[in-house]
C-alpha positions as CSV (number, residue, x, y, z in Angstrom):
1,X,0.0,0.0,0.0
2,X,2.9,2.3,0.7
3,X,4.3,1.8,-2.8
4,X,0.9,2.6,-4.3
5,X,0.6,5.7,-2.2
6,X,4.0,6.9,-3.5
7,X,3.0,6.2,-7.1
8,X,-0.3,8.0,-6.7
9,X,1.6,11.0,-5.2
10,X,3.6,11.1,-8.4
11,X,0.4,11.0,-10.5
12,X,0.9,7.5,-11.8
13,X,0.0,4.1,-10.6
14,X,2.2,1.1,-10.9
15,X,1.1,-2.1,-12.7
16,X,1.8,-3.8,-9.4
17,X,-1.7,-2.6,-8.4
18,X,-2.9,-5.8,-10.0
19,X,-4.0,-8.5,-7.7
20,X,-1.0,-10.8,-8.4
21,X,1.3,-7.8,-7.9
22,X,-0.1,-6.9,-4.6
23,X,0.1,-10.5,-3.4
24,X,3.8,-10.8,-4.5
25,X,4.7,-7.5,-2.8
26,X,2.9,-8.3,0.5
27,X,2.8,-11.8,2.0
28,X,-0.2,-10.8,4.1
29,X,-2.2,-10.7,0.9
30,X,-2.8,-14.4,1.4
31,X,-5.2,-13.2,4.1
32,X,-6.5,-10.2,2.1
33,X,-8.2,-10.1,-1.2
34,X,-9.9,-7.3,-3.1
35,X,-12.8,-5.9,-1.2
36,X,-15.1,-6.4,-4.2
37,X,-14.2,-10.1,-4.3
38,X,-15.1,-10.6,-0.6
39,X,-18.5,-9.0,-1.1
40,X,-19.2,-10.7,-4.4
41,X,-18.5,-14.2,-3.4
42,X,-20.4,-13.9,-0.1
43,X,-23.5,-12.5,-1.8
44,X,-23.3,-15.0,-4.6
45,X,-23.5,-17.8,-2.1
46,X,-26.8,-16.7,-0.8
47,X,-28.1,-15.9,-4.2
48,X,-27.1,-19.3,-5.4
49,X,-28.9,-21.0,-2.5
50,X,-32.2,-19.1,-3.4
51,X,-32.0,-19.8,-7.1
52,X,-30.6,-23.3,-7.4
53,X,-31.5,-25.0,-4.1
54,X,-34.3,-23.4,-2.2
55,X,-36.9,-24.3,-4.8
56,X,-36.0,-27.6,-6.4
57,X,-33.8,-29.3,-3.8
58,X,-35.0,-31.7,-1.2
59,X,-35.6,-30.3,2.3
60,X,-32.6,-32.2,3.7
61,X,-30.3,-30.8,1.1
62,X,-31.6,-27.3,1.7
63,X,-30.8,-27.6,5.4
64,X,-27.4,-29.0,4.8
65,X,-26.4,-26.4,2.3
66,X,-27.7,-23.7,4.6
67,X,-25.5,-25.1,7.4
68,X,-22.5,-25.0,5.0
69,X,-23.2,-21.4,4.0
70,X,-23.5,-20.4,7.7
71,X,-20.1,-22.0,8.4
72,X,-18.7,-20.3,5.3
73,X,-20.0,-17.0,6.4
74,X,-18.4,-17.4,9.8
75,X,-15.1,-18.0,8.1
76,X,-15.6,-14.9,5.9
77,X,-16.4,-12.8,9.0
78,X,-13.4,-14.1,10.8
79,X,-11.3,-13.6,7.6
80,X,-12.3,-10.0,7.5
81,X,-11.5,-9.5,11.1
82,X,-8.0,-11.0,10.5
83,X,-7.6,-8.6,7.6
84,X,-8.3,-5.7,9.9
85,X,-5.9,-7.1,12.5
86,X,-3.2,-7.3,9.8
87,X,-3.7,-3.6,9.1
88,X,-3.6,-2.7,12.7
89,X,-0.2,-1.9,14.3
90,X,0.7,-3.6,17.6
91,X,0.6,-0.2,19.4
92,X,-3.0,0.4,18.4
93,X,-4.1,-3.2,19.0
94,X,-2.5,-3.4,22.5
95,X,-5.1,-1.2,24.3
96,X,-7.9,-3.2,22.9
97,X,-6.4,-6.5,24.0
98,X,-5.9,-5.1,27.5
99,X,-9.6,-4.0,27.6
100,X,-10.6,-7.5,26.5
101,X,-8.3,-9.1,29.2
102,X,-6.1,-10.8,26.7
103,X,-3.1,-9.0,28.0
104,X,-2.9,-7.5,31.6
105,X,-0.8,-4.7,33.0
106,X,1.5,-7.1,34.8
107,X,2.9,-8.6,31.6
108,X,6.5,-7.6,31.1
109,X,7.1,-5.2,28.2
110,X,9.3,-7.6,26.3
111,X,6.6,-10.3,26.4
112,X,3.9,-8.1,24.9
113,X,5.0,-8.5,21.2
114,X,5.0,-12.3,21.7
115,X,1.5,-12.3,23.1
116,X,0.2,-10.1,20.4
117,X,1.7,-12.4,17.8
118,X,0.1,-15.4,19.5
119,X,-3.2,-13.6,19.4
120,X,-2.9,-12.8,15.7
121,X,-1.9,-16.4,15.0
122,X,-4.9,-17.7,17.0
123,X,-7.3,-15.6,15.0
124,X,-5.8,-16.8,11.7
125,X,-6.2,-20.4,12.8
126,X,-9.8,-19.7,13.6
127,X,-10.3,-18.8,9.9
128,X,-8.9,-22.1,8.8
129,X,-11.0,-24.0,11.4
130,X,-14.2,-22.3,10.2
131,X,-13.6,-23.1,6.6
132,X,-12.5,-26.7,7.4
133,X,-15.8,-27.2,9.2
134,X,-17.6,-25.9,6.2
135,X,-15.7,-28.2,3.8
136,X,-15.3,-31.3,5.9
137,X,-18.3,-31.1,8.1
138,X,-19.1,-31.1,11.8
139,X,-21.6,-33.1,13.9
140,X,-24.5,-34.0,11.6
141,X,-23.4,-31.7,8.8
142,X,-21.5,-33.8,6.2
143,X,-19.5,-31.0,4.7
144,X,-19.5,-29.3,1.3
145,X,-16.9,-31.7,-0.1
146,X,-19.2,-34.7,0.5
147,X,-22.2,-32.8,-0.7
148,X,-20.4,-31.8,-3.9
149,X,-20.0,-35.5,-4.7
150,X,-23.7,-36.0,-4.9
151,X,-25.8,-35.1,-7.9
152,X,-28.1,-32.4,-9.2
153,X,-28.5,-28.8,-8.1
154,X,-27.5,-29.3,-4.5
155,X,-24.2,-30.9,-5.5
156,X,-23.6,-28.1,-8.0
157,X,-24.2,-25.5,-5.3
158,X,-21.9,-27.3,-2.9
159,X,-19.2,-27.4,-5.5
160,X,-19.4,-23.6,-5.9
161,X,-19.4,-23.0,-2.2
162,X,-16.4,-25.3,-1.6
163,X,-14.5,-23.3,-4.3
164,X,-15.2,-20.1,-2.4
165,X,-14.0,-21.7,0.9
166,X,-10.8,-22.8,-0.7
167,X,-10.4,-19.3,-2.2
168,X,-10.5,-17.6,1.1
169,X,-8.2,-20.2,2.6
170,X,-5.6,-19.3,0.0
171,X,-5.8,-22.9,-1.5
172,X,-6.1,-21.6,-5.0
173,X,-5.5,-24.8,-6.9
174,X,-8.3,-26.6,-5.1
175,X,-10.5,-23.5,-5.5
176,X,-9.8,-23.6,-9.3
177,X,-10.7,-27.2,-9.5
178,X,-14.0,-26.6,-7.7
179,X,-14.9,-23.4,-9.6
180,X,-14.1,-25.0,-12.9
181,X,-16.4,-27.9,-12.0
182,X,-19.3,-25.6,-11.1
183,X,-22.0,-25.5,-13.7
184,X,-23.5,-21.9,-13.9
185,X,-26.6,-23.1,-15.7
186,X,-26.5,-20.0,-17.8
187,X,-27.5,-17.9,-14.8
188,X,-27.0,-14.2,-15.2
189,X,-26.4,-13.4,-11.6
190,X,-24.3,-16.2,-10.2
191,X,-22.2,-17.0,-13.3
192,X,-20.2,-13.7,-13.5
193,X,-19.5,-13.9,-9.7
194,X,-18.2,-17.5,-10.1
195,X,-16.1,-16.4,-13.0
196,X,-14.8,-13.4,-11.1
197,X,-13.7,-15.6,-8.2
198,X,-12.2,-18.1,-10.6
199,X,-10.2,-15.3,-12.3
200,X,-8.9,-14.2,-9.0
201,X,-7.8,-17.7,-8.2
202,X,-6.0,-18.0,-11.6
203,X,-4.2,-14.7,-10.8
204,X,-3.2,-15.9,-7.4
205,X,-1.9,-19.1,-8.9
206,X,0.1,-17.1,-11.5
207,X,-1.9,-18.3,-14.4
208,X,-2.2,-14.8,-15.7
209,X,-3.4,-15.4,-19.2
210,X,-6.2,-17.5,-17.9
211,X,-7.0,-14.9,-15.3
212,X,-7.2,-12.2,-18.0
213,X,-9.5,-14.3,-20.2
214,X,-11.7,-15.2,-17.3
215,X,-12.1,-11.6,-16.0
216,X,-13.2,-10.7,-19.6
217,X,-15.7,-13.5,-19.6
218,X,-17.0,-12.4,-16.2
219,X,-17.4,-8.9,-17.5
220,X,-19.3,-10.1,-20.6
221,X,-21.5,-12.3,-18.6
222,X,-22.4,-9.7,-16.0
223,X,-22.9,-6.8,-18.6
224,X,-23.7,-4.3,-15.9
225,X,-22.2,-1.2,-14.4
226,X,-21.5,-2.8,-11.0
227,X,-19.4,-5.8,-12.0
228,X,-18.2,-5.5,-15.6
229,X,-15.9,-2.5,-15.3
230,X,-14.3,-4.0,-12.2
231,X,-13.5,-7.2,-14.0
232,X,-12.2,-5.4,-17.1
233,X,-10.0,-3.2,-14.9
234,X,-8.5,-6.2,-13.1
235,X,-7.8,-7.8,-16.5
236,X,-6.1,-4.7,-17.7
237,X,-4.0,-4.4,-14.6
238,X,-2.8,-7.9,-15.1
239,X,-2.0,-7.1,-18.7
240,X,0.0,-4.1,-17.5
241,X,2.0,-6.4,-15.1
242,X,2.9,-8.4,-18.3
243,X,4.0,-5.2,-20.1
244,X,1.1,-5.5,-22.5
245,X,0.2,-1.9,-22.4
246,X,-1.7,-1.7,-25.7
247,X,-4.1,-4.5,-24.7
248,X,-4.5,-3.0,-21.2
249,X,-5.2,0.4,-22.8
250,X,-7.9,-1.1,-25.0
251,X,-9.7,-2.5,-22.0
252,X,-9.6,0.8,-20.2
253,X,-11.1,2.4,-23.3
254,X,-13.8,-0.2,-23.3
255,X,-14.7,0.7,-19.7
256,X,-14.8,4.4,-20.5
257,X,-17.0,3.8,-23.5
258,X,-19.3,1.0,-22.3
259,X,-19.6,2.1,-18.7
260,X,-19.2,5.9,-18.7
261,X,-20.8,6.2,-15.2
262,X,-18.1,4.0,-13.6
263,X,-15.8,6.1,-11.5
264,X,-17.7,9.3,-12.2
265,X,-18.2,9.9,-8.5
266,X,-14.4,10.0,-8.1
267,X,-14.2,13.3,-9.9
268,X,-13.3,16.1,-7.5
269,X,-11.9,19.6,-7.3
270,X,-8.4,20.3,-6.1
271,X,-7.3,23.9,-6.1
272,X,-10.0,24.8,-8.6
273,X,-8.9,22.1,-11.0
274,X,-11.0,19.0,-12.0
275,X,-9.3,15.8,-10.9
276,X,-9.1,13.0,-13.5
277,X,-11.2,9.8,-12.9
278,X,-9.6,6.5,-12.2
279,X,-10.1,5.4,-15.8
280,X,-8.5,8.6,-17.1
281,X,-5.4,7.9,-15.0
282,X,-5.2,4.4,-16.3
283,X,-5.6,5.5,-19.9
284,X,-2.9,8.1,-19.4
285,X,-0.3,5.7,-18.0
286,X,-0.9,3.2,-20.8
287,X,-0.7,5.6,-23.8
């Protein structure tokens, strides 16, 4: 984030803004993904349940998938909390931990960093535990992996949700396997979200060409102002990271032409001058 801030201060943004660039620059990115991805995949899970399962599936399958989604959501919530912790300096976190009783005033100063690290590690482990329970099951819930081995719409839904769990766990190869197996049934709401998640997994797995193609497919499938430009921009950033400026420029132009409202609220005044939109900055740097 520091590098990006420096680049922005210079009026340019580095190609490393792409997802894969950020992950390579910052090891903590295995616990952090794009905010849009976190929101998209979570919402998609609930939409998927309503569309593919709630109506046609058996009552038992409905209950089981609902349990799986609840466990997945617990993992996502914990994941987001860990992301916040990673962005919080020890000095800021310490008063909170003292208030919670995790660390008391009698602890020697040289032991505090160790205890804070242990707390961070414990929270990260809880993310893995939550997703493991969603995937492998607990008590009477058989787990998404087992449900995915069934047939019909419930198995298809479980396949998608398993892919999302693997995605959040940073197990991108397993996520790719699951998301590639998911059949979108030509659905216009879930399909682009599944493709978006798959594209992110390809990027994280350094399959950049596949990631670019899949981002484009997600944009085409969504064909709306909310998702399509985000997908096209991520594809363009990956192309920039490969020094394919002309191809990246063409995608930025497509966003500007097909989705003119995207980023319009980013316009602002600075010293009486109109500031360029995000797209205009990208177009400028890829001329």
